[in-house]
C-alpha positions in Angstrom: 145.5 -68.3 43.0 146.8 -65.1 44.5 145.9 -64.7 48.2 146.1 -61.2 49.8 144.1 -62.2 52.8 145.1 -60.1 55.8 146.7 -57.4 53.7 145.3 -53.8 53.3 145.7 -51.9 50.0 145.2 -48.2 49.4 144.5 -47.2 45.8 144.5 -43.6 44.8 142.1 -42.4 42.1 140.1 -45.6 42.6 136.6 -44.3 42.1 136.5 -45.4 38.5 138.6 -46.8 35.6 141.9 -48.5 36.2 142.0 -47.6 39.9 138.6 -49.2 40.5 139.6 -52.4 38.6 142.7 -52.7 40.7 140.7 -52.2 43.9 138.2 -54.9 42.8 141.0 -57.3 41.9 142.8 -56.9 45.3 139.5 -57.1 47.2 138.7 -60.3 45.3 142.0 -61.7 46.4 141.1 -61.1 50.0 142.6 -57.7 50.8 140.9 -54.9 52.6 140.9 -51.9 50.2 140.9 -48.2 50.8 139.3 -46.3 47.9 140.9 -42.8 47.8 139.5 -40.3 45.4 139.0 -36.5 45.3 135.3 -37.1 44.4 133.4 -38.1 47.6 130.6 -39.7 45.7 132.9 -41.9 43.6 135.0 -42.9 46.6 132.1 -43.8 48.9 129.9 -45.2 46.1 132.7 -47.5 44.8 133.5 -48.7 48.3 129.9 -49.4 49.0 129.6 -51.4 45.8 132.7 -53.4 46.5 131.3 -54.3 49.9 132.8 -55.3 53.2 136.5 -54.8 53.7 136.3 -51.6 51.6 136.2 -48.0 52.7 136.1 -44.8 50.7 138.1 -41.7 51.7 138.4 -38.3 50.2 141.7 -36.4 49.6 143.7 -34.5 47.1 146.9 -36.3 46.5 148.6 -32.9 46.3 147.7 -32.0 49.9 149.8 -33.7 52.6 147.4 -32.9 55.5 144.4 -34.3 53.6 146.4 -37.4 52.8 147.4 -37.9 56.4 143.7 -37.7 57.5 142.6 -40.1 54.8 145.3 -42.7 55.6 144.4 -42.5 59.3 140.8 -43.2 58.4 141.6 -46.2 56.3 144.0 -47.6 58.9 141.4 -47.1 61.7 138.8 -49.1 59.7 141.0 -51.7 58.0 144.4 -51.8 59.6 147.9 -50.7 58.5 148.4 -50.2 54.8 150.6 -52.9 53.3 150.1 -52.2 49.6 150.0 -48.8 47.9 148.9 -48.2 44.3 149.6 -44.7 43.1 147.0 -44.5 40.3 145.6 -40.9 40.6 146.4 -38.9 37.5 145.1 -36.3 35.0 145.8 -35.1 31.5 145.7 -31.6 30.0 146.9 -32.2 26.5 148.2 -29.6 24.1 151.2 -28.7 22.0 154.0 -27.2 23.9 153.8 -23.7 22.3 150.1 -23.5 23.3 150.4 -25.1 26.8 149.8 -22.8 29.7 151.7 -23.0 32.9 148.5 -23.9 34.8 148.1 -27.1 32.7 151.8 -28.0 33.2 151.6 -27.4 37.0 148.3 -29.3 37.4 149.5 -32.4 35.6 152.9 -32.5 37.2 151.3 -31.8 40.6 148.8 -34.6 40.6 150.8 -37.2 38.6 154.2 -36.7 40.0 154.0 -34.7 43.3 151.0 -36.8 44.3 152.9 -40.0 43.9 155.7 -38.5 46.0 153.4 -37.3 48.8 151.3 -40.5 49.1 154.4 -42.7 49.1 156.1 -40.5 51.7 152.9 -40.7 53.9 152.9 -44.5 53.9 156.6 -45.5 53.4 157.7 -45.1 57.0 155.0 -47.5 58.3 156.0 -50.1 55.7 159.6 -49.7 56.6 158.9 -50.1 60.3 156.9 -53.3 59.7 159.5 -54.5 57.1 156.9 -55.4 54.5 155.4 -53.3 51.8 154.5 -53.2 48.1 154.3 -49.9 46.2 153.0 -49.9 42.7 153.1 -46.7 40.6 151.0 -46.4 37.5 153.2 -44.8 34.9 152.5 -44.8 31.1 154.1 -45.9 27.9 154.3 -42.2 27.0 156.7 -41.8 29.9 159.0 -44.2 27.9 158.4 -43.1 24.3 156.9 -39.6 24.5 153.8 -38.4 22.7 153.2 -35.3 20.7 150.7 -33.0 22.5 151.5 -34.5 26.0 154.7 -32.8 27.1 153.3 -32.4 30.6 151.8 -35.9 30.9 154.8 -37.7 29.4 157.2 -35.7 31.6 155.2 -36.6 34.7 155.1 -40.3 33.9 158.8 -40.3 33.0 159.3 -38.8 36.5 157.2 -41.5 38.1 159.5 -44.1 36.5 162.6 -42.4 37.8 161.0 -42.0 41.2 160.1 -45.7 41.2 163.6 -46.8 40.6 165.0 -44.5 43.3 162.5 -45.6 45.9 163.2 -49.2 45.0 166.8 -48.7 46.0 166.0 -46.7 49.1 163.5 -49.1 50.5 164.8 -52.6 49.5 166.7 -53.2 52.7 163.3 -52.9 54.6 161.6 -55.4 52.3 159.5 -52.7 50.7 159.3 -53.4 46.9 158.6 -50.6 44.5 157.6 -51.2 40.9 155.8 -49.4 38.1 153.2 -50.4 35.6 153.2 -48.6 32.2 149.8 -49.0 30.5 149.4 -48.4 26.8 146.1 -47.4 25.3 143.4 -48.7 27.7 139.6 -48.8 27.1 138.6 -46.2 29.7 136.2 -43.3 29.8 139.0 -41.1 28.3 139.5 -43.3 25.2 135.8 -43.7 24.8 135.5 -40.0 24.1 137.6 -40.4 21.0 136.1 -40.7 17.6 135.9 -44.0 15.8 138.6 -42.8 13.5 140.9 -41.9 16.4 140.3 -45.2 18.1 141.1 -47.0 14.8 144.3 -45.0 14.5 145.3 -46.0 18.0 144.5 -49.7 17.4 146.7 -49.7 14.3 149.7 -48.9 16.5 149.1 -52.0 18.6 150.4 -55.4 17.4 147.5 -57.2 19.2 145.1 -54.9 17.3 142.9 -54.0 20.3 142.9 -51.6 23.2 143.7 -53.0 26.6 141.1 -53.4 29.3 141.4 -52.0 32.9 141.4 -55.6 34.1 144.7 -56.2 32.2 146.4 -53.5 34.3 144.6 -54.8 37.5 146.0 -58.3 37.0 149.5 -56.9 36.7 149.1 -54.9 39.9 147.7 -58.0 41.6 150.8 -60.0 40.6 153.2 -57.2 41.8 151.4 -57.0 45.1 151.7 -60.8 45.7 154.3 -63.1 47.0 154.8 -64.3 43.5 156.8 -61.0 42.9 158.8 -61.0 46.1 162.1 -60.8 44.2 161.1 -58.1 41.8 161.7 -54.4 42.6 162.6 -51.3 40.6 161.0 -52.6 37.4 158.6 -51.2 34.9 156.0 -53.7 33.6 154.6 -52.5 30.3 151.0 -53.5 29.5 150.4 -52.3 26.0 149.7 -55.1 23.6 153.2 -54.9 22.2 153.1 -51.3 21.1 156.4 -50.4 22.8 159.1 -53.0 22.3 
């Protein structure tokens, strides 16, 4: 059994979906969890439902000042952050020739710049304490690409490159940095697809089913634990065999 007692985790975009599942898994393993979300109702509501050792904070991952305030609030209530999960992300899909600059900037800003800013906010403390785990949620489309997602795939490919560079920069201080690349996961976004679209996605997956948020959460739990203390700079693909 994985034991994170005494550790504090901060998960961005944790009000729902994959982020919430990760927060619940880490809380269940004994960690205190900070639920960071841009939606106050989701952040505070999720923290309240998880219970003690959980607090909800509000910030945009693209705003360094808001992040500093949110991190300070988490650390005041729970203690120094040991584990960071950069999960916050958005999509604005469309073919390149029809994609506006605003949609490009929004997706790259939240998915990639946000990962940079949150990591920068917390890395110094982890380095000083000589212990830290940073887990970045990338995507299989950052590995293989996907028509209609030039902005999203570019942002997630950037997250993978960022992960590998941070792993090299922080390894000497025992701060491990890894990424998880989910495939098609059964979340609110995929539930909006038609039955025909979902069937088309499922046909691409050797296991013939969409993944569950808990599949990603268990991978994050492993990477945050001592079981993974000789793993850094890696991308763990959770996709039912879609990308091999």
